C-alpha positions as CSV (number, residue, x, y, z in Angstrom):
1,M,0.0,0.0,0.0
2,K,1.8,3.1,-1.3
3,V,0.9,6.3,0.6
4,D,1.9,9.8,-0.6
5,N,4.6,10.7,1.8
6,N,5.3,14.1,0.4
7,S,6.3,16.5,3.2
8,K,4.9,20.0,3.5
9,R,6.7,22.3,1.0
10,Q,9.7,23.9,2.5
11,I,13.2,25.0,1.4
12,L,15.7,22.3,2.1
13,P,18.4,23.5,4.6
14,S,22.0,23.7,3.4
15,L,24.6,21.1,4.2
16,K,26.1,23.6,6.6
17,I,22.8,24.2,8.5
18,N,22.2,20.4,8.7
19,F,25.7,19.8,10.0
20,S,25.4,22.5,12.6
21,W,22.1,21.1,13.9
22,T,23.4,17.5,13.8
23,L,26.7,18.6,15.5
24,F,24.8,20.5,18.3
25,G,22.3,17.7,18.8
26,N,24.9,15.0,18.9
27,L,27.2,17.0,21.3
28,V,24.4,17.6,23.7
29,Y,23.4,14.0,23.5
30,A,26.9,12.6,23.9
31,F,27.4,14.9,26.9
32,T,24.2,13.7,28.5
33,Q,25.2,10.1,27.9
34,W,28.6,10.8,29.4
35,A,26.8,12.5,32.3
36,V,24.8,9.3,32.9
37,I,28.2,7.4,33.3
38,S,29.6,10.1,35.5
39,L,26.4,10.3,37.7
40,I,26.6,6.5,38.2
41,A,30.3,6.8,39.2
42,R,29.8,9.7,41.6
43,L,26.3,8.9,43.1
44,G,26.9,5.1,43.0
45,N,30.2,3.4,42.5
46,V,32.5,2.0,39.9
47,E,30.8,-1.5,40.1
48,M,27.5,0.1,39.1
49,V,29.2,1.6,36.1
50,G,30.5,-1.9,35.2
51,Q,27.0,-3.4,35.6
52,Y,25.3,-0.7,33.5
53,T,27.9,-0.9,30.7
54,L,27.8,-4.7,30.8
55,A,24.0,-4.5,30.3
56,L,24.6,-2.2,27.3
57,A,27.2,-4.6,25.9
58,I,25.0,-7.6,26.2
59,T,22.0,-6.0,24.5
60,A,23.7,-3.9,21.9
61,P,24.6,-6.5,19.3
62,V,20.9,-7.9,19.3
63,Y,19.4,-4.4,18.8
64,L,22.0,-3.3,16.2
65,F,21.4,-6.4,14.2
66,F,17.6,-5.8,14.1
67,Q,18.1,-2.0,13.6
68,M,19.6,-3.0,10.2
69,N,20.6,0.6,9.8
70,L,17.2,1.5,8.3
71,R,18.0,5.1,8.8
72,S,20.8,5.0,6.3
73,I,18.6,3.1,3.9
74,Q,15.9,5.7,4.1
75,A,18.3,8.6,3.8
76,T,19.9,7.2,0.6
77,D,16.7,6.1,-1.0
78,R,16.5,8.7,-3.7
79,V,13.6,7.0,-5.7
80,G,11.2,6.4,-2.9
81,E,11.4,2.5,-3.0
82,F,9.6,2.2,0.4
83,E,7.2,4.5,2.3
84,L,7.4,5.6,5.9
85,N,4.5,3.4,7.1
86,E,6.2,0.4,5.5
87,Y,9.4,1.1,7.5
88,I,7.3,1.5,10.6
89,G,5.5,-1.8,10.1
90,F,8.8,-3.6,9.4
91,R,10.3,-2.1,12.5
92,L,7.4,-3.4,14.7
93,I,7.8,-6.9,13.3
94,T,11.5,-6.9,14.0
95,L,10.9,-5.7,17.6
96,L,9.0,-9.0,18.2
97,F,12.1,-10.9,17.3
98,T,14.3,-8.6,19.3
99,T,12.3,-8.9,22.4
100,S,12.1,-12.7,22.1
101,I,15.9,-12.9,21.8
102,V,16.5,-10.7,24.9
103,L,14.1,-12.8,26.9
104,I,15.9,-16.0,25.8
105,I,19.2,-14.4,27.0
106,L,17.7,-13.5,30.3
107,I,16.3,-17.0,30.8
108,F,19.4,-18.9,29.9
109,G,22.1,-16.3,31.0
110,D,23.9,-16.6,34.2
111,F,22.8,-13.4,35.7
112,N,22.2,-12.2,39.3
113,I,18.9,-10.5,39.9
114,E,20.3,-7.0,39.5
115,M,21.8,-7.7,36.1
116,L,18.7,-9.5,35.0
117,W,16.6,-6.3,35.6
118,L,19.3,-4.1,34.1
119,V,19.4,-6.0,30.8
120,L,15.6,-6.0,30.7
121,F,15.3,-2.3,31.2
122,I,18.1,-1.4,28.8
123,G,16.3,-3.6,26.3
124,I,13.1,-1.6,26.7
125,A,15.1,1.7,26.2
126,K,16.7,0.3,23.1
127,S,13.3,-0.8,21.7
128,S,12.0,2.7,21.8
129,E,15.2,3.9,20.2
130,L,14.7,1.5,17.3
131,I,11.3,3.1,16.6
132,S,12.8,6.6,16.9
133,E,15.4,5.7,14.4
134,V,12.7,5.2,11.7
135,Y,11.4,8.7,12.3
136,Y,15.0,10.0,12.2
137,G,15.5,8.3,8.9
138,N,12.4,10.2,7.5
139,F,13.8,13.5,8.9
140,Q,17.2,12.8,7.4
141,K,15.8,11.8,4.0
142,N,14.0,15.2,3.9
143,E,17.3,16.8,5.0
144,I,15.7,18.4,8.2
145,M,18.3,17.4,10.7
146,K,17.0,20.0,13.1
147,Y,14.2,17.6,14.1
148,V,16.7,14.8,14.8
149,A,18.7,17.2,17.0
150,V,15.8,18.4,18.9
151,S,14.7,14.8,19.7
152,K,18.2,13.7,20.8
153,I,18.6,16.8,23.0
154,V,15.3,16.3,24.7
155,R,15.9,12.5,25.1
156,G,19.4,12.9,26.4
157,I,18.8,15.7,29.0
158,F,15.5,14.2,30.2
159,S,17.0,10.7,30.7
160,A,20.1,12.0,32.4
161,I,18.2,14.2,34.9
162,I,15.6,11.5,35.8
163,L,18.4,8.8,36.2
164,G,20.3,11.1,38.4
165,I,17.3,12.0,40.6
166,I,16.3,8.3,41.0
167,L,19.8,7.1,41.7
168,F,20.4,9.9,44.3
169,T,17.1,9.1,46.1
170,T,17.2,5.4,46.0
171,N,20.9,4.4,45.6
172,S,19.6,1.7,43.2
173,I,21.0,1.4,39.7
174,V,18.0,-0.9,38.8
175,Y,15.4,1.8,39.6
176,A,17.5,4.5,38.0
177,T,17.8,2.4,34.8
178,L,14.0,1.8,34.8
179,A,13.3,5.5,35.0
180,F,15.9,6.0,32.2
181,S,14.1,3.6,29.9
182,L,10.7,5.1,30.6
183,S,12.0,8.6,29.7
184,W,13.1,7.3,26.2
185,I,9.6,5.9,25.6
186,L,8.1,9.3,26.6
187,T,10.4,11.2,24.3
188,L,9.3,8.9,21.4
189,W,5.7,9.6,22.0
190,V,5.8,13.3,22.8
191,V,8.6,14.5,20.5
192,D,9.4,12.1,17.6
193,I,5.7,11.4,16.6
194,R,4.7,15.1,16.9
195,L,7.6,16.3,14.8
196,T,6.7,13.7,12.1
197,K,3.3,15.1,12.1
198,S,4.5,18.6,11.5
199,L,6.2,17.4,8.3
200,I,3.1,15.8,6.8
201,N,-0.1,17.2,5.4
202,H,-2.7,16.8,8.1
203,D,-5.1,14.8,5.9
204,N,-2.5,12.1,5.1
205,Y,-0.9,12.0,8.6
206,K,-2.8,8.9,10.0
207,K,-2.3,6.9,6.8
208,I,1.4,7.7,6.6
209,I,2.3,6.7,10.2
210,K,0.0,3.8,10.5
211,P,2.1,0.7,10.3
212,Y,1.7,-1.2,7.0
213,I,2.2,-5.0,7.2
214,N,3.2,-6.6,3.9
215,L,5.4,-9.7,3.9
216,R,6.4,-9.1,0.2
217,I,7.6,-5.6,1.0
218,F,9.3,-6.8,4.2
219,K,11.1,-9.4,2.2
220,S,12.4,-6.7,-0.2
221,I,13.6,-4.6,2.8
222,I,15.3,-7.6,4.4
223,I,17.2,-8.3,1.1
224,I,18.6,-4.7,1.3
225,A,19.0,-4.4,5.1
226,L,20.2,-7.8,6.2
227,P,23.9,-7.1,5.4
228,L,23.6,-3.9,7.4
229,G,22.0,-5.8,10.3
230,I,24.9,-8.3,10.3
231,A,27.3,-5.5,10.0
232,G,25.7,-3.6,13.0
233,A,25.9,-6.7,15.2
234,L,29.5,-7.3,14.2
235,D,30.4,-3.6,14.8
236,S,28.8,-3.7,18.2
237,F,30.4,-7.1,18.9
238,N,33.8,-5.8,17.8
239,T,33.5,-2.8,20.2
240,N,32.2,-4.8,23.1
241,I,34.6,-7.8,22.9
242,P,37.1,-6.2,25.2
243,R,34.3,-5.4,27.7
244,Y,33.1,-9.0,27.8
245,L,36.7,-10.4,28.4
246,I,37.4,-7.7,31.0
247,S,34.2,-8.7,32.9
248,F,35.2,-12.3,32.7
249,Y,38.9,-12.0,33.6
250,L,39.1,-8.8,35.7
251,G,35.6,-8.2,37.1
252,E,32.9,-5.5,37.0
253,A,35.1,-2.8,38.8
254,S,37.8,-3.0,36.1
255,L,35.1,-3.0,33.4
256,G,33.7,0.2,35.0
257,Y,37.0,2.0,34.8
258,F,37.6,0.9,31.1
259,A,34.1,1.6,29.9
260,A,34.0,5.1,31.5
261,I,37.4,6.0,30.0
262,A,36.5,4.5,26.6
263,Y,33.3,6.6,26.6
264,I,35.4,9.7,26.3
265,I,36.3,9.0,22.7
266,V,32.6,9.1,21.9
267,A,32.7,12.9,22.4
268,G,35.0,13.1,19.3
269,H,33.0,10.6,17.5
270,T,29.9,12.8,18.1
271,V,31.4,15.4,15.7
272,I,32.3,12.6,13.2
273,G,28.7,11.3,13.4
274,A,27.3,14.6,12.8
275,L,29.4,15.1,9.7
276,C,28.5,11.7,8.5
277,H,24.7,12.0,9.0
278,A,24.6,15.4,7.4
279,A,26.8,14.4,4.5
280,I,25.4,11.0,3.5
281,P,22.4,12.2,1.5
282,R,24.7,14.6,-0.5
283,L,27.4,11.9,-0.9
284,A,24.7,9.5,-2.2
285,K,23.4,12.1,-4.6
286,Y,26.9,12.7,-6.0
287,Y,27.7,9.0,-6.3
288,H,24.5,8.0,-8.1
289,L,24.6,11.0,-10.5
290,G,28.2,10.1,-11.3
291,K,29.6,13.3,-9.9
292,I,32.7,11.5,-8.7
293,N,34.9,14.6,-8.4
294,N,32.3,16.1,-6.1
295,F,32.1,12.9,-4.2
296,K,35.9,12.7,-3.7
297,T,36.1,16.4,-2.7
298,L,33.5,16.1,0.0
299,L,35.0,12.8,1.3
300,F,38.4,14.5,1.4
301,K,37.1,17.4,3.4
302,L,35.4,15.1,5.9
303,N,38.7,13.1,6.4
304,F,40.7,16.3,6.8
305,I,38.3,17.5,9.7
306,G,38.6,14.0,11.1
307,A,42.3,14.2,11.2
308,L,42.2,17.6,13.0
309,I,39.8,16.2,15.6
310,G,42.0,13.2,16.1
311,A,45.2,15.3,16.6
312,F,43.5,17.5,19.1
313,A,42.1,14.5,21.1
314,I,45.6,12.9,21.3
315,L,47.2,16.2,22.5
316,V,44.5,16.7,25.2
317,S,44.9,13.1,26.4
318,V,48.7,13.3,26.6
319,F,49.0,16.6,28.4
320,F,45.7,16.9,30.3
321,G,44.4,13.4,30.5
322,D,45.2,12.9,34.2
323,T,43.3,16.1,35.2
324,L,40.5,15.4,32.9
325,L,39.8,11.9,34.3
326,K,39.8,13.2,37.9
327,F,37.5,16.0,37.0
328,I,35.0,14.0,35.0
329,Y,34.9,11.0,37.3
330,T,36.6,10.6,40.6
331,E,40.2,10.9,41.9
332,D,41.0,7.2,41.5
333,F,40.5,7.4,37.7
334,G,43.6,9.5,37.4
335,E,45.7,6.3,37.9
336,Y,44.4,5.1,34.4
337,H,45.9,8.1,32.4
338,N,47.9,5.6,30.2
339,I,44.7,3.7,29.3
340,L,43.2,7.0,28.1
341,I,46.0,7.7,25.8
342,I,45.8,4.2,24.2
343,V,42.0,4.3,23.9
344,V,42.2,7.8,22.3
345,G,44.7,6.5,19.8
346,G,42.2,3.8,18.8
347,G,39.5,6.4,18.7
348,V,41.4,8.4,16.1
349,I,41.5,5.4,13.8
350,W,37.7,4.9,14.5
351,Y,37.0,8.5,13.4
352,M,38.7,7.9,10.0
353,V,36.8,4.6,9.6
354,G,33.6,6.5,10.1
355,F,34.0,8.6,7.0
356,L,35.0,5.7,4.8
357,N,32.0,3.8,6.1
358,T,29.7,6.8,5.2
359,A,31.2,6.6,1.6
360,I,30.3,3.0,1.3
361,L,26.8,3.5,2.7
362,A,26.3,6.4,0.2
363,S,27.1,4.0,-2.6
364,R,24.4,1.6,-1.2
365,K,26.9,-1.3,-1.4
366,F,25.7,-2.5,1.9
367,K,27.0,-6.1,1.5
368,L,30.6,-4.7,1.8
369,Q,30.0,-4.0,5.5
370,V,30.0,-7.7,6.4
371,P,33.5,-8.7,5.3
372,I,34.9,-5.4,6.7
373,L,33.5,-5.9,10.2
374,L,34.0,-9.6,10.2
375,L,37.7,-9.1,9.8
376,S,37.8,-6.3,12.4
377,A,35.8,-8.4,14.9
378,C,38.1,-11.4,14.4
379,T,41.1,-9.2,14.9
380,T,39.7,-7.7,18.1
381,L,38.7,-11.1,19.5
382,V,42.1,-12.7,18.9
383,T,44.1,-9.7,20.3
384,S,41.7,-9.4,23.3
385,W,42.0,-13.1,24.0
386,I,45.8,-12.9,24.0
387,L,46.4,-9.4,25.6
388,I,43.8,-9.0,28.3
389,P,44.8,-11.9,30.5
390,E,48.4,-10.7,30.3
391,L,48.3,-6.8,30.1
392,E,44.8,-6.3,31.6
393,L,43.3,-2.9,30.7
394,V,46.3,-1.9,28.6
395,G,45.8,-5.0,26.6
396,A,42.1,-4.1,26.1
397,G,43.2,-0.7,24.7
398,Y,45.6,-2.3,22.3
399,S,43.0,-4.7,21.1
400,L,40.8,-1.8,20.2
401,I,43.6,-0.3,18.2
402,A,44.2,-3.6,16.4
403,G,40.5,-4.0,15.5
404,F,40.0,-0.4,14.2
405,S,43.2,-0.7,12.2
406,A,42.0,-3.8,10.4
407,R,38.7,-2.1,9.7
408,F,40.4,1.0,8.3
409,I,42.6,-0.9,5.9
410,I,39.9,-3.0,4.3
411,S,37.5,0.0,4.2
412,L,40.0,2.1,2.4
413,Y,40.5,-0.7,-0.1
414,Y,36.8,-0.8,-0.9
415,V,36.3,2.9,-1.1
416,I,39.1,3.3,-3.6
417,K,37.7,0.3,-5.6
418,L,34.2,1.9,-5.6
419,I,35.5,5.3,-6.8
420,K,37.6,3.6,-9.6
421,E,34.5,1.5,-10.8
422,K,32.3,4.6,-10.9
423,S,34.9,6.6,-12.7
424,N,35.1,4.1,-15.6
């Protein structure tokens, strides 16, 4: 059932405006998510940080697999292959599978009662996020990144405040995480759905957002999206492998220190993500119109900015890392200054990979993601298995560098190959 999904007529914002909104929204959101970690460390303890981040690590691969990066598929769909209500219907069906898998993990996993509730509540939050991502994809396709930014800002600030209040009053990470997940659901209902309504002619609104269930259409979406789902799960698994092994070999306290420190590189990646999300519709347009010089120029500019961000991050971590860790978290984090430097080194490689990945997504060669991330995950797994028992958190940092380096090399190979093929 095809529905007219034409937005109300408006002048499309420039790439600079979209980037500015995306950067602002992502910076605020990243700050609030860092604030969540900091609040748990200050109002609770480092073991709570370990429990919270372990719950994230357990659920992330499942949800990223079923997320299937629909947002990028929507944003790069220049011919209107699928409608918004079809994406919403597809998302609701995938949530049934996601919920089932999380319940299976809870039933058969060896969790204490606190971890069981934490995994469940994080799963609820992630389910609402999957639905929000479909609306974000619609905003991004229409190049109105302001709406994505507003939603992320509200969600981030609201969830951080409510988590802090509940943790302070109850000293329970379980109750705090429950409140956190409920705040995400409320943001979806109050912000995302209403912003979508403002984009659509009133007469068509109910038809456009009403989930449309059609197995033939879903099969077509799966054919396109499945490689991205596998890639998303591998990407999450790649990032979280050191966390799993730290928890296994060293315990929740060590995981708390490492996860809190590793989150700092997310601040830099926020800028990278803003650039990527703002640029991907334009990159897709250049690629599919055969404007390869424009494509290469924009990609070069993105990588140049990424290099500057990386250089700045390394300088800050080397000269001010000790003070930064003590200020952000607690005094005892200052002992892990060397871990910060190693993790930031891996983060710089991660930033450059982000732009190469955006170029691949813009070409809609989604299947390339699988071999790239499979190689990266295998590299991280092997190096983590060898280094963490011997070098502990230092080994975890080196394993991140190894995994990101493998991903960078093979991503660069494919991007060069795509450009050559399109140029001929």
